[in-house]
C-alpha positions as CSV (number, residue, x, y, z in Angstrom):
1,M,15.0,6.4,0.8
2,S,13.9,8.1,3.9
3,M,14.4,7.3,7.6
4,F,10.8,6.2,7.7
5,S,11.2,3.5,5.0
6,I,12.8,1.2,7.5
7,F,9.3,0.6,8.9
8,E,8.0,-0.6,5.5
9,T,8.5,-4.3,6.1
10,E,5.4,-5.6,4.2
11,K,5.5,-6.5,0.6
12,I,2.3,-5.7,-1.3
13,S,1.0,-5.4,-4.8
14,I,-2.1,-3.6,-6.2
15,I,-4.8,-5.2,-8.2
16,N,-7.4,-2.8,-9.9
17,K,-11.1,-3.4,-9.9
18,K,-10.9,-5.0,-13.4
19,G,-8.5,-7.7,-12.1
20,S,-5.3,-6.3,-13.7
21,S,-2.3,-6.5,-11.4
22,N,0.6,-4.1,-11.4
23,S,3.7,-6.3,-11.7
24,D,5.5,-4.1,-9.2
25,E,5.7,-5.0,-5.5
26,F,5.8,-2.1,-3.0
27,S,7.2,-2.0,0.5
28,A,4.6,-0.8,3.0
29,T,3.8,-0.5,6.7
30,L,0.7,-2.3,7.9
31,S,-1.2,-1.0,10.9
32,P,-3.4,-4.0,11.7
33,K,-5.6,-2.3,14.4
34,R,-6.5,0.5,11.9
35,N,-6.5,-1.7,8.8
36,L,-4.2,0.8,7.1
37,F,-1.3,0.3,4.7
38,S,1.1,3.3,4.4
39,F,4.0,3.7,2.1
40,E,6.2,6.2,0.2
41,N,7.5,6.4,-3.4
42,L,4.4,5.1,-5.2
43,P,4.9,5.7,-8.9
44,E,2.8,8.7,-10.1
45,S,1.5,6.6,-13.0
46,L,-0.2,4.1,-10.6
47,I,-3.8,5.0,-9.9
48,I,-5.5,3.5,-6.8
49,E,-9.3,3.7,-6.4
50,K,-11.9,2.5,-3.9
51,G,-12.6,-1.2,-4.6
52,D,-9.1,-2.0,-5.8
53,K,-7.4,-4.9,-4.0
54,V,-4.1,-5.1,-2.2
55,K,-2.3,-8.4,-2.1
56,R,0.0,-8.8,1.0
57,I,2.7,-11.3,0.4
58,L,3.5,-13.2,3.6
59,P,7.0,-14.6,4.5
60,N,5.8,-18.2,3.9
61,G,4.7,-17.3,0.4
62,Q,1.0,-17.2,1.1
63,N,-1.1,-14.1,0.3
64,E,-3.7,-12.1,2.1
65,T,-6.1,-10.0,0.1
66,Y,-7.6,-6.6,1.2
67,V,-10.1,-4.3,-0.5
68,V,-9.4,-0.6,-0.6
69,L,-12.0,1.4,1.2
70,D,-10.3,4.8,1.0
71,F,-7.1,6.4,-0.3
72,N,-5.2,9.4,1.0
73,Y,-2.0,11.2,0.1
74,T,-0.1,13.5,2.4
75,A,2.3,15.8,0.6
76,A,5.9,16.0,1.5
77,F,6.9,18.6,4.1
78,M,10.5,19.7,4.6
79,S,12.5,16.4,5.1
80,I,9.4,14.3,5.6
81,P,8.5,12.5,2.4
82,G,5.0,12.3,1.0
83,T,3.0,9.3,2.3
84,Y,0.2,7.3,0.8
85,E,-2.3,5.6,3.1
86,L,-4.8,2.9,2.1
87,A,-7.7,2.2,4.4
88,V,-8.5,-1.5,3.8
89,S,-10.7,-4.4,4.9
90,K,-9.4,-7.9,4.8
91,I,-11.3,-10.2,2.5
């Protein structure tokens, strides 16, 4: 866990274009003005592509759904962990 993970307050899951959902939930940071989810420690086996969906789990149990427009990975540098960013649009 890094010092930046304290900002990952959103719970999300990834649903691929074929409708299969990864059973894992991930902690992420949502930047609403930029429609961007960012998070660390994504399993290497999980592949995210344009057109996949992100389900955001709200505290009241409801879900919001977003479609992935773009995906970017920034490699780790010194003590800063690698970060994944998903550019999304709310459905």
